[in-house]
LODRENFI-680761 format. One line per field, with one value per residue (C-alpha): residue number from 1; residue in three letters; chain; x, y, z. Coordinates in nm, 3 decimals, m for minus. Layout:
# LODRENFI-680761
num (NUM,...)
residu (ALA,...)
chaine (A,...)
X (X,...)
Y (Y,...)
Z (Z,...)
//
This chain:
# LODRENFI-680761
num (1,2,3,4,5,6,7,8,9,10,11,12,13,14,15,16,17,18,19,20,21,22,23,24,25,26,27,28,29,30,31,32,33,34,35,36,37,38,39,40,41,42,43,44,45,46,47,48,49,50,51,52,53,54,55,56,57,58,59,60,61,62,63,64,65,66,67,68,69,70,71,72,73,74,75,76,77,78,79,80,81,82,83,84,85,86,87,88,89,90,91,92,93,94,95,96,97,98,99,100,101,102,103,104,105,106,107,108,109,110,111,112,113,114,115,116,117,118,119,120,121,122,123,124,125,126,127,128,129,130,131,132,133,134,135,136,137,138,139,140,141,142,143,144,145,146,147,148,149,150,151,152,153,154,155,156,157,158,159,160,161,162,163,164,165,166,167,168,169,170,171,172,173,174,175,176,177,178,179,180,181)
residu (MET,ILE,ASP,THR,PRO,ALA,ARG,GLN,PHE,ILE,PRO,LEU,SER,ILE,ALA,VAL,LEU,THR,VAL,SER,ASP,THR,ARG,THR,LEU,ASP,ASP,ASP,LYS,SER,GLY,GLN,THR,LEU,ALA,ASP,ARG,LEU,THR,LYS,ALA,GLY,HIS,ARG,LEU,ALA,ASP,ARG,ALA,ILE,VAL,THR,ASP,ASP,ILE,GLU,THR,ILE,ARG,ALA,LYS,VAL,ARG,CYS,TRP,ILE,ASP,ASP,ASP,THR,ILE,ASP,VAL,VAL,LEU,THR,THR,GLY,GLY,THR,GLY,PHE,THR,GLY,ARG,ASP,VAL,THR,PRO,GLU,ALA,VAL,GLU,PRO,LEU,PHE,GLU,LYS,ARG,MET,ASP,GLY,PHE,GLY,GLN,VAL,PHE,GLN,MET,ILE,SER,PHE,GLN,LYS,ILE,GLY,THR,SER,THR,ILE,GLN,SER,ARG,ALA,THR,GLY,GLY,VAL,ALA,ASN,ALA,THR,TYR,VAL,PHE,CYS,LEU,PRO,GLY,SER,PRO,GLY,ALA,CYS,LYS,ASP,ALA,TRP,ASP,GLY,ILE,LEU,GLU,GLN,GLN,LEU,ASP,TYR,ARG,HIS,MET,PRO,CYS,ASN,PHE,VAL,GLU,ILE,LEU,PRO,ARG,LEU,ASP,GLU,HIS,LEU,ARG,ARG,THR,LYS,GLY)
chaine (A,A,A,A,A,A,A,A,A,A,A,A,A,A,A,A,A,A,A,A,A,A,A,A,A,A,A,A,A,A,A,A,A,A,A,A,A,A,A,A,A,A,A,A,A,A,A,A,A,A,A,A,A,A,A,A,A,A,A,A,A,A,A,A,A,A,A,A,A,A,A,A,A,A,A,A,A,A,A,A,A,A,A,A,A,A,A,A,A,A,A,A,A,A,A,A,A,A,A,A,A,A,A,A,A,A,A,A,A,A,A,A,A,A,A,A,A,A,A,A,A,A,A,A,A,A,A,A,A,A,A,A,A,A,A,A,A,A,A,A,A,A,A,A,A,A,A,A,A,A,A,A,A,A,A,A,A,A,A,A,A,A,A,A,A,A,A,A,A,A,A,A,A,A,A,A,A,A,A,A,A)
X (6.606,6.348,6.015,5.919,5.588,5.584,5.679,5.491,5.676,5.753,5.787,6.066,6.097,6.398,6.554,6.766,7.042,7.225,7.562,7.646,7.752,7.575,7.255,6.899,6.594,6.501,6.823,6.928,6.924,7.095,6.867,6.568,6.693,6.705,6.367,6.206,6.356,6.273,5.912,5.870,5.990,5.714,5.911,5.822,6.034,6.062,6.249,6.478,6.731,7.038,7.333,7.669,7.996,8.071,8.148,7.946,7.646,7.636,7.683,7.411,7.154,7.239,7.239,6.893,6.761,6.924,6.777,6.430,6.272,6.049,6.343,6.488,6.744,6.945,7.087,7.339,7.461,7.767,8.094,8.253,8.539,8.887,8.864,8.905,8.529,8.448,8.393,8.084,8.265,8.453,8.123,7.922,8.157,8.220,7.846,7.868,7.847,7.916,8.075,7.942,8.260,8.080,7.861,8.157,8.313,8.001,7.941,8.297,8.234,7.915,8.073,8.380,8.157,8.038,8.329,8.632,8.916,8.759,8.559,8.855,8.774,8.466,8.463,8.109,8.047,7.776,7.708,7.465,7.413,7.156,6.970,6.948,7.112,7.322,7.466,7.689,7.679,7.865,7.698,7.631,7.285,7.449,7.621,7.294,7.119,7.395,7.381,7.001,6.948,7.245,7.238,6.985,6.665,6.723,6.866,6.586,6.322,6.204,6.115,6.477,6.629,6.841,6.875,6.819,6.856,6.484,6.471,6.749,6.628,6.442,6.763,7.004,6.970,7.016,7.337,7.146,6.875,7.104,7.111,7.439,7.525)
Y (m9.073,m8.882,m8.830,m8.463,m8.305,m8.099,m7.737,m7.444,m7.194,m6.867,m6.572,m6.329,m5.960,m5.909,m5.586,m5.580,m5.325,m5.290,m5.119,m4.957,m4.628,m4.710,m4.908,m4.785,m4.981,m5.018,m5.198,m5.359,m5.728,m5.854,m5.676,m5.786,m6.145,m6.143,m5.968,m6.219,m6.521,m6.417,m6.331,m6.653,m6.841,m6.672,m6.401,m6.031,m5.770,m5.513,m5.253,m5.222,m4.952,m4.864,m4.673,m4.570,m4.745,m4.532,m4.678,m4.427,m4.439,m4.819,m4.839,m4.581,m4.771,m5.108,m4.952,m4.805,m5.148,m5.337,m5.078,m5.152,m5.421,m5.533,m5.638,m5.985,m6.008,m5.764,m5.878,m5.660,m5.716,m5.553,m5.411,m5.737,m5.749,m5.599,m5.277,m4.944,m4.886,m5.228,m5.137,m5.326,m5.560,m5.263,m5.079,m5.367,m5.594,m5.336,m5.359,m5.735,m5.857,m6.207,m6.302,m6.597,m6.732,m7.045,m6.836,m6.711,m7.056,m7.233,m6.957,m7.011,m7.387,m7.332,m7.062,m7.275,m7.536,m7.270,m7.031,m7.221,m7.031,m6.696,m6.737,m6.603,m6.258,m6.237,m6.131,m6.251,m6.227,m6.264,m6.196,m6.090,m5.723,m5.605,m5.939,m5.913,m6.144,m5.956,m6.113,m5.932,m6.093,m6.018,m5.793,m6.044,m6.199,m6.542,m6.499,m6.382,m6.690,m6.915,m6.761,m6.772,m7.112,m7.281,m7.135,m6.870,m7.033,m7.330,m7.147,m6.889,m7.163,m7.284,m7.621,m7.693,m7.958,m8.032,m7.660,m7.318,m6.946,m6.895,m7.113,m6.917,m6.574,m6.506,m6.568,m6.351,m6.064,m6.264,m6.077,m5.747,m5.868,m6.014,m5.834,m5.759,m5.927)
Z (7.539,7.742,7.573,7.614,7.520,7.202,7.256,7.110,6.891,7.073,6.833,6.909,6.831,6.604,6.473,6.156,6.099,5.768,5.790,5.456,5.304,4.977,5.045,5.086,5.199,4.831,4.733,5.063,4.966,5.281,5.525,5.320,5.321,5.701,5.734,5.498,5.670,6.024,5.942,5.742,6.051,6.254,6.432,6.438,6.261,6.540,6.336,6.038,5.967,5.764,5.909,5.768,5.845,6.150,6.493,6.695,6.460,6.459,6.836,6.902,6.695,6.849,7.198,7.131,7.038,7.328,7.565,7.426,7.645,7.357,7.133,7.192,6.911,6.699,6.366,6.185,5.832,5.682,5.806,5.924,5.673,5.683,5.484,5.655,5.658,5.812,6.178,6.291,6.536,6.682,6.728,6.873,7.069,7.348,7.423,7.485,7.841,7.710,7.380,7.185,7.029,6.907,6.677,6.474,6.473,6.347,6.092,5.963,5.931,5.733,5.518,5.448,5.284,5.037,4.979,5.107,5.267,5.172,5.492,5.689,5.548,5.772,6.135,6.208,6.580,6.838,7.201,7.469,7.556,7.809,7.794,7.413,7.162,6.907,6.592,6.341,5.996,5.675,5.420,5.145,5.101,5.079,5.414,5.570,5.432,5.566,5.915,5.934,5.773,5.939,6.291,6.382,6.256,6.485,6.784,6.781,6.780,7.121,6.970,6.873,7.099,7.289,7.363,7.209,7.282,7.350,7.660,7.832,7.721,8.049,8.246,8.045,8.291,8.613,8.692,8.673,8.912,9.182,9.511,9.683,10.009)
//
């Protein structure tokens, strides 16, 4: 094993979007769970909002955040199930330049340990859009805890080895910076 010097924590700027027809900031437990966890980990809450379960409304908010050069990560909660109003993946996935299939797979493994086969009712997804990480989580506080504690806390920490999302963040837009010829 190679001995590497200790790395310093690099705080990221993270926006949290709750997708719900019924929640407000006062009673949004899932969005609050994510906001609390990311700030406790040392990251900065860049923005927090609630939008209705509408494809264009969700997409517009996420697009606004991925177009903001100061935001590194977007977390959404809600709208990943199978009911008619659950449209978050449909709204967000077309924005992805690269899908992160492993995120959904690992989330399913973690969730299976807690809720068994009911995990198949979630369409948690992740990807990269405009050099920004985007993760769509289910709307329950428990699922948000599982995703943060089991995946995101480590992957959004530069000190996590052998690799993490932070160390490749500066290279996510390489394809946009390449010159033709």
